[in-house]
C-alpha distance (Angstrom), angle and dihedral (degrees) to the residues before:
residue distance angle dihedral
M1 . . .
A2 3.76 . .
G3 3.80 120.0 .
K4 3.78 122.8 -104.2
E5 3.75 111.9 -77.0
E6 3.75 121.0 -116.3
P7 3.79 113.0 -103.4
E8 3.77 116.3 -102.9
A9 3.84 92.1 -127.2
R10 3.78 142.4 -29.9
I11 3.80 111.6 -102.4
L12 3.82 127.1 -168.0
V13 3.82 113.8 -157.0
V14 3.82 115.5 -159.7
D15 3.79 117.3 -172.7
D16 3.81 132.7 131.7
E17 3.83 91.9 -142.3
R18 3.80 110.1 90.3
N19 3.81 95.2 -154.5
I20 3.83 90.6 53.5
R21 3.79 92.0 49.1
E22 3.77 91.8 49.6
L23 3.81 94.7 44.2
L24 3.82 93.0 50.9
S25 3.78 96.6 40.9
V26 3.81 94.0 51.0
S27 3.77 93.4 44.4
L28 3.79 95.9 45.7
R29 3.79 92.1 47.6
F30 3.77 89.5 51.2
A31 3.81 89.0 51.3
G32 3.78 90.4 56.6
F33 3.80 104.7 -92.7
T34 3.77 130.2 126.0
V35 3.80 107.7 -125.5
E36 3.81 138.1 -163.8
V37 3.82 124.2 176.8
A38 3.78 138.4 -150.2
Q39 3.79 130.4 -172.3
N40 3.80 100.3 -154.5
G41 3.81 141.3 18.3
H42 3.83 99.1 -95.3
E43 3.82 91.4 48.9
A44 3.82 89.9 48.5
L45 3.82 91.4 54.3
T46 3.79 90.9 48.1
V47 3.81 95.0 46.2
E48 3.81 93.8 45.8
S49 3.83 93.0 52.2
S50 3.81 90.1 64.3
F51 3.82 100.0 26.3
G52 3.85 99.1 54.0
A53 3.81 97.5 -148.9
D54 3.77 123.0 -150.9
L55 3.81 90.0 -153.9
V56 3.84 136.6 5.5
V57 3.81 123.9 -141.9
L58 3.79 99.7 -156.0
D59 3.78 131.2 -170.9
I60 3.83 114.2 -146.3
M61 3.85 97.8 -148.5
L62 3.79 105.0 65.8
P63 3.83 125.8 157.7
D64 3.81 99.1 -121.4
M65 3.87 104.5 29.2
D66 3.77 134.0 -4.1
G67 3.77 122.0 -103.9
F68 3.79 92.4 -107.6
E69 3.82 89.9 63.0
V70 3.78 91.8 44.8
L71 3.79 89.2 53.4
R72 3.75 92.4 50.8
H73 3.84 90.2 53.9
L74 3.78 91.9 45.5
R75 3.80 92.8 50.9
E76 3.82 92.1 49.8
R77 3.84 85.8 64.7
E78 3.80 99.6 30.1
P79 3.79 111.6 24.5
E80 3.81 94.4 -176.9
L81 3.82 98.4 42.8
P82 3.87 108.3 131.6
V83 3.79 116.4 -129.1
L84 3.76 129.1 -166.4
F85 3.87 113.2 -164.3
L86 3.76 115.8 -139.4
T87 3.79 117.8 -172.1
A88 3.79 147.6 142.4
K89 3.77 89.2 -124.9
D90 3.80 115.5 101.3
D91 3.77 99.2 173.0
I92 3.84 111.8 130.2
Q93 3.79 90.9 -130.9
D94 3.79 91.2 60.6
K95 3.78 90.9 50.1
I96 3.75 90.8 49.5
Q97 3.78 93.1 47.6
G98 3.81 91.7 47.2
L99 3.76 93.4 52.8
T100 3.82 92.6 40.3
V101 3.85 93.2 56.2
G102 3.73 89.3 53.3
G103 3.85 107.8 -85.1
D104 3.81 113.5 155.2
D105 3.81 96.2 -150.3
Y106 3.79 142.2 -6.0
I107 3.83 131.4 -140.5
T108 3.78 125.3 -178.7
K109 3.84 126.8 -145.6
P110 2.96 131.4 -83.2
F111 3.79 88.3 54.5
S112 3.78 140.9 175.7
L113 3.81 113.4 -115.9
E114 3.79 89.6 -144.6
E115 3.80 89.6 55.0
V116 3.82 92.4 49.4
I117 3.80 92.1 51.1
A118 3.85 91.2 44.8
R119 3.81 91.8 49.3
I120 3.86 91.8 48.0
R121 3.78 90.0 52.6
A122 3.79 92.2 46.8
V123 3.83 92.1 50.7
L124 3.83 90.7 47.1
R125 3.83 89.3 51.5
R126 3.74 92.0 50.9
T127 3.80 94.2 46.6
R128 3.77 95.9 43.0
P129 3.85 98.8 60.1
N130 3.78 94.8 157.0
E131 3.83 96.3 53.9
A132 3.76 122.6 95.7
E133 3.77 93.8 -127.7
D134 3.79 113.3 126.9
S135 3.76 137.6 175.5
I136 3.81 95.5 -93.5
I137 3.81 121.1 97.6
R138 3.81 113.4 -160.3
Y139 3.73 135.6 -167.6
M140 3.82 120.5 169.8
D141 3.81 105.0 -50.8
L142 3.82 93.8 -19.3
E143 3.80 121.6 101.3
L144 3.81 130.6 -176.3
N145 3.81 120.7 -171.4
E146 3.78 111.3 -155.5
D147 3.80 94.6 -166.5
S148 3.83 99.4 47.5
Y149 3.82 96.5 30.1
E150 3.78 88.9 -130.2
V151 3.84 124.1 144.9
R152 3.79 124.4 -166.1
R153 3.75 133.5 -179.2
A154 3.83 121.2 -170.8
G155 3.80 86.4 -7.7
R156 3.84 92.6 -57.0
E157 3.79 120.7 121.7
I158 3.84 116.8 -122.5
E159 3.79 122.8 -156.6
L160 3.84 111.8 -137.8
S161 3.75 133.0 177.9
P162 3.78 116.1 -121.0
T163 3.79 91.8 -101.1
E164 3.80 92.0 47.4
F165 3.81 88.9 50.2
K166 3.89 91.9 52.1
L167 3.82 90.5 47.2
L168 3.79 94.2 49.5
R169 3.82 90.9 45.8
Y170 3.84 90.6 52.0
L171 3.85 90.5 50.2
M172 3.84 90.8 47.6
I173 3.81 96.0 49.7
N174 3.78 86.9 50.3
K175 3.78 95.3 42.2
E176 3.85 115.3 167.6
R177 3.81 89.5 10.4
V178 3.81 119.6 108.7
V179 3.84 110.1 -125.6
S180 3.77 121.3 -166.5
K181 3.82 126.3 -128.6
I182 3.81 89.6 -110.1
Q183 3.79 91.4 52.8
I184 3.76 90.0 50.3
L185 3.87 91.4 49.4
D186 3.83 89.5 50.6
H187 3.80 94.9 50.1
V188 3.80 103.2 32.5
W189 3.78 102.2 31.8
E190 3.86 93.2 32.0
Y191 3.76 127.7 -102.5
D192 3.79 97.7 -85.4
W193 3.83 96.3 49.2
H194 3.79 109.7 123.2
G195 3.78 102.2 -167.1
E196 3.82 130.9 125.7
V197 3.78 120.3 -83.2
S198 3.84 88.4 -124.7
I199 3.84 87.2 84.5
V200 3.80 87.4 65.5
E201 3.80 91.4 53.3
S202 3.82 89.7 51.4
Y203 3.79 95.2 50.0
I204 3.78 92.2 45.2
S205 3.81 87.5 54.4
Y206 3.83 90.7 50.2
L207 3.78 91.6 49.2
R208 3.78 93.6 48.4
R209 3.82 91.2 54.7
K210 3.79 89.5 54.5
I211 3.79 105.1 42.0
D212 3.88 103.5 25.0
S213 3.86 98.5 41.3
A214 3.76 119.6 91.9
D215 3.80 89.9 -158.2
S216 3.83 93.2 53.8
L217 3.76 89.9 47.6
G218 3.80 91.3 51.4
I219 3.80 93.2 -117.8
T220 3.79 108.4 156.4
N221 3.81 100.5 162.0
P222 3.86 106.1 100.9
E223 3.83 92.5 -146.0
E224 3.78 93.2 49.2
A225 3.87 90.7 46.5
K226 3.80 88.9 50.4
N227 3.76 91.8 54.2
L228 3.78 94.8 50.1
V229 3.79 105.3 116.0
P230 3.86 117.2 -147.4
L231 3.79 108.0 -121.1
I232 3.81 105.0 -174.5
H233 3.80 113.6 71.8
T234 3.80 132.9 180.0
K235 3.79 121.3 -133.4
R236 3.81 100.4 -159.1
G237 3.78 113.0 -124.3
I238 3.83 91.5 5.7
G239 3.79 114.2 57.0
Y240 3.83 140.9 -105.8
V241 3.76 138.8 -44.0
L242 3.86 134.5 -165.9
R243 3.75 104.4 -134.8
G244 3.75 138.7 143.1
G245 3.78 100.5 -122.5
K246 3.78 140.1 14.7
């Protein structure tokens, strides 16, 4: 069995709302990050000193000091530490102040978990210029480009709707891990979406027709079609997994 994969990055989540801390910590861990949490500014500074975060998700409205002050203290110790502000405030002046004091991005509540994860990865890409990480997610002969919104399999371009694209991306970043229908709803249709899980089944079916079908991919060579490996698999009673094989 392969060893445990290295985490994508270390993320510190600072928010005084317990449900927000739990929601983000669980989702970010599931997406491949190592996560620590803090409920106020002083705790954030203490935790970060030993944790060594690669990025901080920082609420502005904290009970002891505001996020801007926390950021100033963090930057005194780690001048290049990326910070993504997360707040219920949507006033333009707060956004301007957050970016003026050195924030790298700004997301308002209520938020999409998928958007938070995408913004975190975008900030990490910008602030890690010497790393080989790019915007393309690959698995076997499947490629998804987050910047151009292009998907290819076996070199052939696949046209996907925005929801199909988000669903495929979620399966790819969790490759070879079984994800439940509820997890897919939370990450693709956003955490506060109260629809039926049947919509997941429908979109999985649409996606299969496009990426696992030789006809849809325009593969006419019988040998090439025979070698096309189905990638989306159903785990009955559990969920779905992107995997090359049964």
